[in-house]
NUKE-116500 format. One record per residue: z, x, y of N, C-alpha, C in turn. Coordinates in steps of 0.1 Angstrom, whole numbers, plus 5000, padded with zeros to 4 digits. Each point is the difference from the previous one (the first is absolute). Example, Ala and Ser with C-alpha at 12.3 -4.5 7.8 and 13.67 -1.06 7.14 Angstrom:
NUKE-116500
507851324943500049915012500050095012499349965011500050095011500849925011
***
This chain:
NUKE-116500
500050094988500049915012500050095012499149985009499850095012500949955011500350095010500849975011499349895008500849915007499449905007499650055014499249925007499450045012501050005012499550065011500950015012500349865005499149914999500349865005501349954993500250024988501249954993501250085004499850135002501150085004500749965013499249945009500649965013500249855001500049934989500449865000501550004999500650035012501450035000500949894995500950044990501049914996499649894990498749974998499649894992500450024985499650124995500350024986501550024998500750065009501450015000500749865000499449925008500649865001499949934987498950024993499849934987501150044990500550125001501050054991501449965004500249975013501349975006500349855001499049935004500349865004500449914988501249945001500549914990500549875005500049995014500549885006499049955011500249875004499249945010500050085013498950005007499850095012501149975010500349885003500949965011501549994995500250034988501450004996500750135004501350005000500850125004499650124992499949984986499750114991498550035002499249905002498550035002499750085012500749975011499850085012500550154998501150014993500550144997499050084991499449934990499050064992498850045008499549925009498950035008500250125010501250005005500450125009499950124992500650004988500050124991498550044997499249914997498650034996499350075012500349955012499450065012500450145002501350024999500650145001499550094989499949954988499650084989498550045000499249935008498650045001499850135007501050055007499950135005500650114992500250125005500650114992501549964997500450004988501449984996500750124995499450074990500650124994499250135003500550075010499450135002500250104988501149974993500250074987500449894990499750034987500549904990501550014999500749894996501450004999500449974986499350064990500350004986499950154996500850044990500150144996498950034990499050085004498950034990500550084988501050085002500550084989500649914989500749905004500549904990498849934994499049965008498949934994499350084989499850135003499250084990500850024988501350025001500950014988500049874992500149895006500049874993498749974994498950045006498749974995499650104989500850114999499650114991498550045003499750015013498750025005499450134996498850004995499450124995498550005001499450114996498550025001499449884992498949955005499249904994500449865002501249985006500449865003499249935011499849874999499349925010501049925006500250015014501149945007499449905010500749895001499849905011501349995007499950025013501350005009499749935013501049945005500049965014500050125009499250015010499950125008501150035009500449905008501050025011499750125008501050095003499850115009499250124993499849994987499150104993500750134995501350025004500750124995500150004984500149874995500149994985498750044994498949965005498750034994499850154999500250075011499850155000501050074991501249944999501050064991499649994985499449884997499549984986499050104996499250045010498950104996500650134995501250035002500650124995500150004985499949884994500049984985498649994994499050015009498550004996499649884991500349885005499549884993498549995001499449934992498549995000499549935012500749895004499649925012501149935005500049985014501049925007499249905008500249874998499549905008501249955009499950025013501049965009499649875008500849904999499649875005501049955011499549955011500949955010499449895008500849905005499549905009500050045014500850105004500250045013498950105005499349955011498950085005500450145005501250005007500550135005500350104989500649954989500350094989498850054993498949925000498750044995499550125008500049985013499550115009500950124999501349994998500950114998499650084987499949924990499750074987498750075000499049945006498650065000500150135009500749995010500250125009500750114993501149974992500750104992499150074990499249924993499150064990499050105007499549965011499050095007500850125006501249995004500850115005500250104989500449954988500250094989498750084997498949925000498750074997499550105010500349975013499350085010500850085010501349975001500850095008500050144994499950115008499850134994501050064990501349965002501050064992501249914997500950044991501249924998500950005012500050105008500850005012499549905010498749995001499449905009500449854995499949984987500449874995501549975003500950104998501449985004500149975015499450085008500149975014499649865004498949954993499549875004501049894995500450014988500849894994501550034998500450125002501450044998500850045012499350055010500750055011500049905012500950015009500149925012499650085012499449945010499750075012498950114999499049984992498950094999498849955008499950055012499249935010498550014997499650094991498550014998499649934987500849914994499649934988498849915003500049945011498849915003498850085002500150125004498850095001499550044986501050024991499750034986499349884993500549885004499349884995498650005004499750025013498649995005499150104993500650124998499150114995499849994985501149974992499950024986500049864992500649905006500249874992499049905004499949975013499249895005498550004995499450124999498650004996499849954986501049994992499949964986500649864997500649945010500649874999498949895000500349894993499149885001500149945014499049935005500149955014501149915003500549924990501149905003501350085002500250104992501250085002500050085012498850055004499950075013500349915011499549885000500349905010501549985001500649994989501549975001500750125007499750124996500850115005499650045014498849965004499550045013500049895011500549894996500249895009501150035010499749975013501050035011500949895003501250035004501049905004499949985015500949925005499949965014500250125009500650114995500250125008498850094999499049974992498950084998500150104990501150004992500250104989499449954987499350094993499549974987501149984990499949924990501049984990500450134993499050084998500250134993501050095007500249985013500850095008501549994996500449904992501449994995500350124991499050074994500250114992500350135009499749995013500450115009501550005003500649884997501449995003500949994987500349884996500749984987499549874994499150014991499449884994501049914993501150064995501049934992500949925008499950015013500849915009499149885005498949984993499149895004500049904988499249895001500049904990501349925000499949894993501249915000501250084994499850084990501250074994500550105010499250085006500550095010500749945011499549885005500749935011501449944995500049964987501249954994501150115000499650124995501050115000500450045014499150005009500450035014501049895005499849884997501049895004501350034993500050044988501350034993500750115007499350105005500750115008500649945013499249925006500549945013501249914998500049934989501249914997501250094998499850114992501150094997500650065013499150045009500550065012500649905009499649874999500649905008501549984996500350034987501450004996500650144999499450095007500650145001499850094988499049974992499750084988498550065001499950134998498650064999499750024986499149924993499850024986499550144997499350065009499550144997501250104998501249965003501150094998500350044986499549914990500250034986499250134996499050045008499250114996500850135001501250005006500850125001500850014987500049904991500850014988499450114991500950084994499550114991500149974985500649884997500149964986500249854999499949954988500149854998501449955005501050084998501449965005500049975015499350095007500049985015499049895004499049984992499149885002500849874998500850004990500849884997501149985011500650105005501049995010499349945013498850055003499349955012499749854999499549974988499749864998501249915001501150044994501249915000500649995013500050115008500750005013499149965011498750024999499149975012499149884998499350014988498949904998500549864995500950014990500549884993500649905010500850045009500749905009499049925009498850065003499049935008499649864993500050004987499549884993501049895000501250035005501049895002500049945014499250055009499949955013499449865000500549915007499549865001498649995004499650085010498750005005499050044990500350104992499150044989499949904989501149944997500049904989499249885004500149965013499249895005498650035000499650125005498650045001499350004987500750064990499450024987500049874992500749905004499949874994498749935003499250055009498749955003498950074992499149924993499150064991499050095008499749975012499150095008500650145002501350014998500650135003499550114990499549964989499650104990498550014999499249935009498650024999499650145002500750085007499750145002500150084988500749954989500050074987498949954991499149915006499049944992500549904990501149935004500649914991499749865005499249924993499649865004501249914997499949875005501149914998500449984986499049994991500449974986500850124994499650125004500750124995501450015006500249965012501349995006500949924992499549884996500949914992500450074987499150074994500350074987501050125003499850075011500850115003501549965003500249895006501449965004500849964988499449974989500749964988500750124994499750125004500650124993501350055008500449925010501250045007501149904999500849995011501149905000499649875008498749995002499549885007499650035014500250135005499650045013499050124999499049995008499050115000500650135005501050005009500750125004500650084988500649934991500650064989498950074991498949934998498950054992499550135006499750005013499550115007501050125000501349975001501050104999500050074987499849924989500050064987498850094998498849955005498850084998500150135008500549995013500150125008501050104994501149954994501050084993499350094989499149944992499350074990499250115006499249965011499250105006500850125006501149965006500850115007500850084990500449954989501150064992499650044986499049944994499750034986499250124997499450065010499150114997500350115011500050134997500150105010498849995010500350025013499049995010498850104997500350114994499050104997499049954990500349894993499249954989499349875004500349955012499649865003499349995013498750015000499249995012500049865006500449894992500149875006501250005009501150064997501150015009499750085013499250104998499550075012499349915010499149924995499349915008500949895006500949954993500949905005501050055010500550124998501150055009499550115010499250094996499550105009498749965007499349904995498849955005498850094999500150094990498950094997500150054985499050074996500050074987500750145002500550064990500550135001498850105002500350125005499050105000499950064986498950064997499950074986501150104998500749984989501150094997501449955005499949905009501349945005500649904990499249924994500449904990498749954993500249914990498949954992499149925009498750014997499049925007499349904990499349915006499149924991499150094992499749964988499250084991498750055006499449915007498650045005500150105012501250025005500250105011500650134995500350014987500650124995498850104997500150125004498950104999499650024985501049994991499750034986499049894994500049885006499149904995498649995006499850085010498849985009498750014992499950114992498750024993499849894990501049964993499849904990499649875006500649965011499749875007498550015005499750115006498650025006499049994989500350074989499050004989499849854994501049925001500049874994499749895010499850035012499949905011498949904997498950044994498949914998500249894989501250014993500449904990500649885006500149995013500649895007499049915007500149874998499249905007500949905007499749975013500849925008499349865002500749894997499449875000500849915009499349945010500649895008499849874993501049964992499749884991501449944996499949884995501149934993500150064986501250034996500350074988499549924988500349875000499749924989498549994998499249985011498650005000499450134995500650115005499650134996500150024985501149974994500250014986499149914992499749885006499149914993498650054998499650105008498750064999500050124991501150044994500150124992499849964985499650094992499849984986501449994993500049924989501249994992500450144994501350035000500550124995499750135008499649985012499550115008501050075009501349965000501050055009501250054992500550125003501150054992501449995008499950005013501250005008499849915012501049915003500049915011501250035009499850015013501150025010499949885010501049914999500049885008500950015012500750115002500950015011500949885000500249935011500949885001499249875002498750014998499149895004500349874993500650004988500349884993501149925006500950065008501049935007499449905010498850025004499349915009499449874993499950014987499149914993500649874995499249895000500449884993499950024985500549904993499950014985498550004996499249925006498649994997499350145002500350065011499450135002500550114990501349994997500650104990499349984987499849884995499349974988498550055000499449975011498650055002499950154999501050075007500050145000500250064986501049954993500450054987498949964989499349905002498949974991498950115001499750045013499150115001500550144996501350025003500650134995499950004985500449904994500150004985498650014994499049945006498650014995499550145002500250075012499450135003500950114994501249984996500950114995499550054987500050134999499850074987501349994991499950024987501250014992501050115005501249975002501050105005499950015015499249925007500050005015501449985006500250065011501349985007499849945014500949905002500049945014501450035006500050055012501250025008500049925013501149955004500149935012501550015005500249965012501349995006500349865005501349965001500449875005501150025010500149905009501050015010501449974994500149914991501249974992500050094988501150014993500150094988499249964988500149874996499349974987498549995001499350014989498649985000499749855003499049985008499749865004499149924990499550074989499049944992500649904990501150024993500549904991500349865006499549904994500149875005499049965010499250095005498949975009498650034995499950114992498750034994500049954986498949954995499949934987500550094989500849944991500650074989499050064991498849934999499050064991499450135006500050015013499650125006501050114999501349975003501050104999500350044986499649924990500250044986499150124996499050035008499150114998500550135006501249995006500550125007501550024996500450125000501450044998500650045013501149945004500750045012501050114996499950115007500850124997501249995010501049924995501249975009500850135003500450084990500850125003499350105009498750024996499250095008499949955015499849875001499849955014501350025008501149994994501350025008500150155004499650094990500050145003499150045012498849944999499050045011500449945013500649885000500549945012501050095007500950064992501150095005499450135006498850044994499450125005499149995012499749875004499149985011500650045013499550115006500650065012499949915013499049915000499849925012501149905001500649954990501249935000499949865006498849955003499949885007499949874991499750034987499849884991501249984991500249884995501049974991499750034986498850004996499650034986498750064998499950094990498750064996499849954986498849974997499749934987498850064993500150024987499050064991499749914989498749964998499549924989499050084993500050004986499050074992499349904991498650025000499249914992500250024985500249904992500250014986498650014993500050064988498849994992499849864995498749974998499749864996500649974986
***
């Protein structure tokens, strides 16, 4: 299935809306869903907020595997290339994510060195990145993606110029994190202070003494009780409802628990998600762990494998419906199923089951802790899969991004 045309790419929000809308347009929930779809039609995730290292371990990803994944910010796709799969089909409804992924592929192909790639996607305040784009990347981009990155805002700045400053402070996620820092400072706490911690004990102390009390503030509890408060995390209304079930009934308690895991469960030197959340940047090479695609040791392998990736602006169910039976070995659904109605879940798993090879693995995350499939997806479909409950709990604990309640692994049974 080929990539869709530029006309479809700029039909803002329509495909996203089809995935999100579950209520009448003029109802309270319907208005909330439509606001989310409008916001989600722009850039949401400058980086992916799922841990690709956990993904690769859970998938047992290796040479020859055929992967279908949701694209999101694209860090996952490039990380998967370190395992040399045969093919990766990356699918997304979001036009901005499509443009970002296509630009990342051309950057890997055409920037002169690994250092240039790191400066473009890993460093902040590199003022000549837009010049590097013009010289090395733009000539190889498709017209639709070029239009996206070269479009000017009301100040006359091209969109690509965000890479001259700090790309990761943009998009809905970047703005949400910035707001979190402002809220902390409003209550006298600088979240970046945790970066002074030299071990997990000091991280824990900072969280308990500085960050945790903020979540007990009445203003924060009131604000986070509104579904729109989490749109910046890419969480639609339906997923908000699922997320809140994993706490004591308040969203503030849920967010506090997720931030506690991010702040306290992993050494800062091993967790680049914490660096983005608290320091608002990635570490410098040698300072701490980086995303796999920005580590120098992986550069040659990723560049050699870059032509194994295809980016598709499409609905995942329709995309799978066009693939041959038994043609996919690994599926990465991120948290997309949290958005879906029962009818959509069954349509998706019908196509997954049809296209899955024997022993195929499906991984996904959920806002709440349990898998959402039992009781919602047909028992005849689920009977063809084994849910790896113990492994799922282990992988959930390892996920450094810490934002999700559950990580889930299903394996296709032999006929």
